[in-house]
VEXDREN-963252 format. One record per residue (C-alpha): residue number from 1; x, y, z. Coordinates in steps of 0.02 Angstrom, whole numbers, plus 50000, padded with zeros to 5 digits. Each point is the difference from the previous one (the first is absolute). Layout:
<tidrens>
tidren i->NUM&c1->X&c2->Y&c3->Z
...
</tidrens>
This chain:
<tidrens>
tidren i->1&c1->49999&c2->50001&c3->50000
tidren i->2&c1->50067&c2->50173&c3->49959
tidren i->3&c1->49988&c2->50141&c3->50124
tidren i->4&c1->50032&c2->50180&c3->49951
tidren i->5&c1->50095&c2->50058&c3->49847
tidren i->6&c1->50135&c2->49921&c3->49897
tidren i->7&c1->50082&c2->50124&c3->49883
tidren i->8&c1->50060&c2->49947&c3->49828
tidren i->9&c1->50185&c2->49995&c3->50045
tidren i->10&c1->49975&c2->49957&c3->50181
tidren i->11&c1->50053&c2->49834&c3->50072
tidren i->12&c1->49862&c2->49886&c3->50069
tidren i->13&c1->50023&c2->49938&c3->50175
tidren i->14&c1->49908&c2->49860&c3->50084
tidren i->15&c1->49957&c2->49998&c3->50185
tidren i->16&c1->49890&c2->49904&c3->50117
tidren i->17&c1->49866&c2->50070&c3->50115
tidren i->18&c1->49891&c2->49909&c3->50124
tidren i->19&c1->49827&c2->50031&c3->49926
tidren i->20&c1->49835&c2->49933&c3->50067
tidren i->21&c1->49824&c2->50020&c3->49935
tidren i->22&c1->49909&c2->50128&c3->50106
tidren i->23&c1->49838&c2->49901&c3->49990
tidren i->24&c1->50048&c2->49816&c3->50033
tidren i->25&c1->50179&c2->50018&c3->50063
tidren i->26&c1->50069&c2->49881&c3->49867
tidren i->27&c1->50185&c2->50025&c3->49959
tidren i->28&c1->50028&c2->50041&c3->49818
tidren i->29&c1->50156&c2->49983&c3->49890
tidren i->30&c1->50132&c2->50117&c3->50064
tidren i->31&c1->50103&c2->50040&c3->49844
tidren i->32&c1->49983&c2->50182&c3->49946
tidren i->33&c1->50094&c2->50102&c3->49870
tidren i->34&c1->50036&c2->50188&c3->49984
tidren i->35&c1->50127&c2->50116&c3->49923
tidren i->36&c1->50164&c2->50025&c3->50091
tidren i->37&c1->49988&c2->50190&c3->50006
tidren i->38&c1->49818&c2->49997&c3->50053
tidren i->39&c1->50034&c2->49878&c3->50141
tidren i->40&c1->50110&c2->50129&c3->50087
tidren i->41&c1->49861&c2->50134&c3->50010
tidren i->42&c1->49878&c2->50040&c3->50138
tidren i->43&c1->49858&c2->49986&c3->49877
tidren i->44&c1->50044&c2->49816&c3->49975
tidren i->45&c1->49988&c2->49969&c3->50188
tidren i->46&c1->49829&c2->50082&c3->50008
tidren i->47&c1->49938&c2->49906&c3->49850
tidren i->48&c1->50061&c2->49832&c3->50070
tidren i->49&c1->49914&c2->50034&c3->50167
tidren i->50&c1->49835&c2->50045&c3->49913
tidren i->51&c1->50012&c2->49845&c3->49892
tidren i->52&c1->50024&c2->49888&c3->50154
tidren i->53&c1->49856&c2->50085&c3->50092
tidren i->54&c1->49877&c2->49973&c3->49858
tidren i->55&c1->50055&c2->49836&c3->49921
tidren i->56&c1->49864&c2->49870&c3->49963
tidren i->57&c1->50045&c2->49824&c3->49940
tidren i->58&c1->49925&c2->49940&c3->49835
tidren i->59&c1->49858&c2->49906&c3->50085
tidren i->60&c1->49945&c2->50145&c3->50111
tidren i->61&c1->50019&c2->50125&c3->49857
tidren i->62&c1->49888&c2->49890&c3->49889
tidren i->63&c1->49870&c2->49983&c3->50139
tidren i->64&c1->49997&c2->50189&c3->50021
tidren i->65&c1->49986&c2->50029&c3->49813
tidren i->66&c1->49855&c2->49877&c3->49975
tidren i->67&c1->49911&c2->50062&c3->50155
tidren i->68&c1->49984&c2->50176&c3->49923
</tidrens>
């Protein structure tokens, strides 16, 4: 999964984060990618925190989508 921005000439970096679904608590795959330059910014940290606070696994996301 890609988080943030990867510029054309920027190097991609892979990192792992402990991510759990906010609805069922299921742990999801931890491999994430981002651009090397973007990973050193404060905006990246904020974006990653927001992502982790709002993440739904595929099953919960589908249930929410079909419910509406």
